[in-house]
KETILO-587659 format. One record per residue (C-alpha): residue in one letter; chain; x, y, z. Coordinates in pm, 1 decimal. Example, Ala and Ser with C-alpha at 12.3 -4.5 7.8 and 13.67 -1.06 7.14 Angstrom:
2
A|A|1230.0|-450.0|780.0
S|A|1367.0|-106.0|714.0
//
This chain:
90
M|A|11110.9|6961.4|3283.6
S|A|11147.8|7335.4|3385.9
I|A|10848.0|7548.6|3270.0
K|A|10834.4|7933.2|3322.1
V|A|10504.1|8063.9|3525.1
R|A|10450.8|8437.8|3476.9
I|A|10199.4|8541.7|3754.2
S|A|9973.6|8918.6|3710.7
P|A|10134.1|9187.9|3919.2
I|A|9741.5|9185.6|4072.9
L|A|9749.4|8855.0|4158.3
R|A|10048.5|8820.2|4356.3
R|A|10082.8|9151.2|4468.2
R|A|9953.7|9019.0|4871.8
D|A|10235.3|8744.2|4839.4
T|A|10599.4|8736.6|4799.8
I|A|10630.5|8514.8|4456.2
P|A|10877.5|8619.1|4234.4
D|A|10796.7|8658.2|3847.2
P|A|10889.2|8506.0|3639.6
L|A|10944.7|8140.5|3858.8
E|A|11049.1|7819.8|3752.4
M|A|10820.5|7536.6|3786.4
A|A|10904.4|7133.2|3723.7
G|A|10570.7|6978.9|3579.9
H|A|10471.1|6757.0|3265.5
S|A|10163.4|6959.0|3238.6
T|A|9961.1|7291.2|3315.3
A|A|9770.5|7106.6|3610.3
E|A|10096.6|6933.6|3762.6
C|A|10274.7|7312.4|3734.6
L|A|9947.7|7464.2|3914.1
H|A|9986.2|7180.7|4197.6
N|A|10341.4|7242.1|4289.2
L|A|10302.7|7632.9|4275.9
E|A|10030.7|7589.8|4540.9
V|A|10248.3|7345.9|4712.7
Q|A|10522.4|7602.3|4721.3
F|A|10321.3|7915.5|4779.6
P|A|9967.6|7795.2|4947.6
S|A|9834.9|8150.5|4937.0
V|A|9831.7|8071.1|4577.9
R|A|9536.2|7878.0|4622.8
R|A|9239.4|8153.8|4752.3
W|A|9285.7|8344.7|4399.1
L|A|9362.7|8038.9|4182.0
R|A|9049.5|7794.1|4313.7
D|A|8713.0|7807.4|4389.4
E|A|8536.3|7618.2|4711.6
E|A|8543.5|7309.1|4530.4
G|A|8884.1|7284.5|4414.8
G|A|8778.5|7396.7|4033.1
M|A|8964.2|7662.7|3865.5
R|A|8821.2|8009.7|3930.0
S|A|8641.0|8130.7|3610.1
Q|A|8762.3|8494.4|3649.3
I|A|9161.3|8371.7|3662.0
L|A|9293.8|8311.2|3279.6
L|A|9569.3|8067.3|3190.6
F|A|9747.4|8091.7|2888.1
V|A|10044.0|7830.5|2771.0
N|A|10284.3|8044.5|2498.2
G|A|10026.6|8259.4|2472.4
K|A|9743.5|8068.3|2387.2
R|A|9410.5|8059.0|2602.5
V|A|9380.9|7693.4|2800.4
Y|A|9073.6|7592.0|2934.6
S|A|8996.2|7311.3|3243.0
D|A|8968.4|7084.0|2963.2
G|A|9308.7|7153.1|2872.8
L|A|9511.0|7127.4|3158.2
A|A|9595.3|6807.5|3153.1
N|A|9770.7|6812.1|2808.0
P|A|10168.6|6736.9|2798.8
L|A|10394.9|7070.6|2826.0
D|A|10728.0|7101.5|2639.3
D|A|11070.0|7195.5|2847.3
G|A|11062.9|7577.5|2808.2
D|A|10715.9|7650.2|2780.4
V|A|10520.8|7934.3|2948.4
I|A|10253.1|7941.4|3191.1
T|A|10066.6|8285.5|3220.8
I|A|9822.2|8337.0|3509.3
T|A|9638.2|8671.0|3485.8
P|A|9323.9|8814.0|3585.3
A|A|8990.4|8819.9|3344.3
I|A|8907.8|9172.7|3303.9
F|A|8565.0|9298.5|3345.8
G|A|8426.2|9645.4|3220.0
G|A|8163.0|9799.8|3049.5
//
């Protein structure tokens, strides 16, 4: 199954990660794992010290926000995962 992964330029600026990427996977969790295997440097900004998703990273599937409890939900061929940092300010 082919899933398109889009990563914010802010996150991939120090890495040589193309955008968009085509990843294989049946869930968001599986695609993220495959992304980390192919590009090990991704782990430092994607995961916290315990291996969980960093709270400042937002995930979307086809434009809809995905939370930690939805990472195992199945994906369909051609779905798009977008990874972007949360923007804080005031």
